[in-house]
N, C-alpha and C positions, 0 to 999 in steps of 0.2 A: 726361461731367466723371468720372463713378467708372470709366469704361473707363480714360480716360489717367491715375486714380491709382494703377489695377491695373498697369498698364507703367511706368509708374514706381517702383512698388514692385518689380517686378522687375529693372528695371533694375540698380537701387539694390544689390538681393542681388547680382549677379552684377557688376557694377562695384566691389566690395567684393571679390570675389575678382581681378579686374584690379589694383586696387589690390596687393593683396599681391606680383603675382608682381610690378609695375612698381617696389615698392620696394626687392624685390631686386636687381633691375638696378640699383638707386640706388646702395645699401649698397656693391655688388662695385664699380661704377664710381667712387663717390668714393675708396675706398682704394688702387686698383688703375688707375684709367684705362682698364679691359678692359669691354668690352660682355659678357658672359655668357648667350650664344645656350643654354647648360644649363639655364637658370631654369629652362624649362617640364618639364624631365625632372625635378626637384626635387619638381616639385607631382605629376607622376605616381610617381614612386619614395614620395609620403608616402603617398598614396591606395592603389596596388596595394599596398604594404608590409600598411597596415593591415587591407585585405582579408583577406589571405592568413594573417598573425597571426590572425583571429580564424576563418577555415577551421579553423587546426591547434587551434584548442580553448582561444587566452588570452581572456581577460575582454577588452574593448572598452576598458578603462582602460590596461591593461599594455599592447595592441596599440598604442594611438596613443602613449604614451610611445616603445616599443621604434620603432615607424616613425620620429619624429622623430629618434632619435638613428643609424636608420639612413640617415637622410637629411643628418642634418649631418653624417655621417663620410664620406658623397658629397661632400659639398662642401670636406672639408678634401683628398680625394683631389686633388681637381681643383685644389685652390691647390697642391697638392705637385707637381704634372704643371707648372703654370705656373711655378713657382719653380723646375723645370729648365731653362726653356727661358727666363729671365728676359731673356737677352741678346738675346732676337728681338724682332724688330717688335712692334708693336699688334695690326696686321693679322694677321702669324702667330700671335698669341697668340689673339685673335679666331676663326681659322681653327681652332685648337686647342679650342675650347670648343665650336663647331659637330661637331668631329672624334668630342670624348666624348660629347654627345649623343645621333649616332648609336650609340655605343657602348651609351649605356644602354639607349636603345630596344631594341637586337639583345639585350642582357645580358638585358633585363625579358620579351622573349617565350621566353627559356631557361628564367629562373627562375620565370616565371609561366604566364601563355599568352597568347594571340590573341585572348580573348573579351573581354565586355562585364562588367563585375563590377560592384554595387552593393551597400550594407549599412542596415541599418535605420537610420531617423532618431535619433540621440544624447537627442532630448529626446523623442520620440514622435510619433506620426502627425498629431496635432490643428493647429488653424491658428484664427487668431485672426480676426474680422471687424473692419475700420476698414472706415469709411465704404460700408460695402456691399461691401468687397474684404475678398480672404482672404490673408492670409500665416503661412505656414507656421511651424511651431516651429524647424524647421531654417534656412530663412531668415533668423528672428529671430535665431538664434543665430551664422550667419553675420556678420551687422551687427556683435551685441556682442563678438563674439571680435575680428574685424578691427580694430574700433574701437579696443579694448581695447589690439592690438596696436601701431598707432599711436600712442594715448598715451604707453603702455610706451616706446617706442623714443624718442619726444620726450625722455621723461622722464630715459632712460638715456644719453641723447647729452650732455644738459645737465647733469642733476645728477649725475651719478658720476664720479668718478676714469677708470674705466675707459670709459667714453664719451666724456668731454672729451679722453683723450688719442688715441682714436681721430678725433675732430674734428681736434687738430693735426697725426695723423699725415697726413691727407687734403688737410689746407691747405697744409703742409711739410714734405716729409721728411726732408729736412736739419735745420732746427731740432728736428724732434722727435726725431729722435737728440741733438740738443746736450743735450735736456733729459732725455734718459735713456731715452727710449720705445722699448720693444722692437720695432721693425716688423714681424719675422715672427710675433708673437704675435698684433698688433692684425690684421695679414691674415686669418690662422688666423680669428683671430673673427668676422672679417668674413663670410668666405667659411662659417661657420657659420651664422651667424644669419641670411644670406642662403638657407642650403637649409631651415633651420629656419623661418622665414616663407613659405615657399612650399609645403613639407608641411604646413604648418595650414591650406595654404587649399586645398590637393588633399583631403586627410580631409573637411574641412567641408564639399566639393562635390561627392564622391563619393553620398553619400544622396539628391540631388536629380538629378544629371546620370549618377552613372555612371563607370566608369573603365576605360582600358585600359592599355595599352601605347604606343599612340601618341595619347593623349590631351594630352600636354605640349607636341605640334607646336603646337596652336593656339593653347591657354592662355601657350605663353611669347612668340608673336608679339604677342597682343593684349596682355600685360603689358611687352614693348618699346613696344608703339605708345601705352601709355599713361604710360609712363616719355616718351617722346618729345614727346606732346602736352603735357603739362603742365611740361614744362622737362628732359631728364636731367641728375640731378646735384640736384634739388631734392624732398628728401620729400615737401613741402607738394606740391609738381607731379605726381608719382606718385599722391596719392589723389586727386585731383582730375581727372588724367587716366584714372584707372580708372572714377568715379563719370561723368565725362561721356561716357564710352565706352560704358559697362552704359547708360546711360540712352539713348543715341542707337541702340543696337544693339536694345536694348525698344520704342522707338517706331518703328523702320524695321518690325520683324517685327510688330507688331501693325497698324499703319496699312495697309504696303505689303505686304509678302511678307517672311516669312522664309526664302527664297531667298536674300535680299540680304543678311541679317543680318551672314554673316561678311566680307561687302565694307564694310560701315561703316568698321571700326578703319582699313584702309588707305585708301580715299576720307581720312578723317580726317586721314592720317598726311599723306598727300600736299598735302592743302593746309594742314596748318601749314608741312610742311619748305617748301612752295612762299613761304606769306607771314609765317609769325613761324618762323624757322628755329631761332632759341633755344626756342622751346617757349612756351606762354600764359603761365607763371610763371617763362621763362629769367633775367628780369631780377632775380630775387630771390636769386638764389645769392650773396649778400654772406656766408655762412658755408656751407660742407659738410657734409654729417654723413651 
């Protein structure tokens, strides 16, 4: 039982990262109908930028903020590229995001390097002991920050005028335009928010698993799987899908073999697509966010 509890804690920690990446997919999909396969590279950009800004001698807090700003600008650049191709088909735009992801990985190799990098825990190297199972301070920080982001996003979309404008635009663009909503600004904000969420996930994860120019490939795919598992376009589904995926991975790694851990996401994804194409919570999309 103690061993199981430890696996569950580990799975929830990683699951929150998948949740943040999945939320990024959801935010962009709801605003533009595009599946952004550059989302994993936003995670990489956040982690790598923070590491190298710290190497440059900047304080952690300053590096953290600058890395988020840099990644948000990358998100806006992606929007600009998509806006230039707005008359293209959805498939063409999705391929554009794949090309942008490849470009970002190549650029990261040039600006940074090809090595693995890490940084110290933001809250010390200690750990809590819960039912004879240890939980590092950094893992707890990931859970707290990710939960705060989820709650903040919900409150932003439900309680603020800008958030409600974004919801209105995602539901009916023409009606939103008639109400005086600036669709271009809404889309820019969505892409920036998506990049910021992913970058925070990359920054928080780096002290635990390290980062490199190619770390975004698998994280992006697993975040996409989390979004599909929960129901693409459903924020609550992205949260549930990310946590479910993280827990399943941890259980498979603990009780079977870590060699099969990365295959879990795709096995579950195939099962969902075969038996529940809309995702676990796909039927709850009465209001998209």
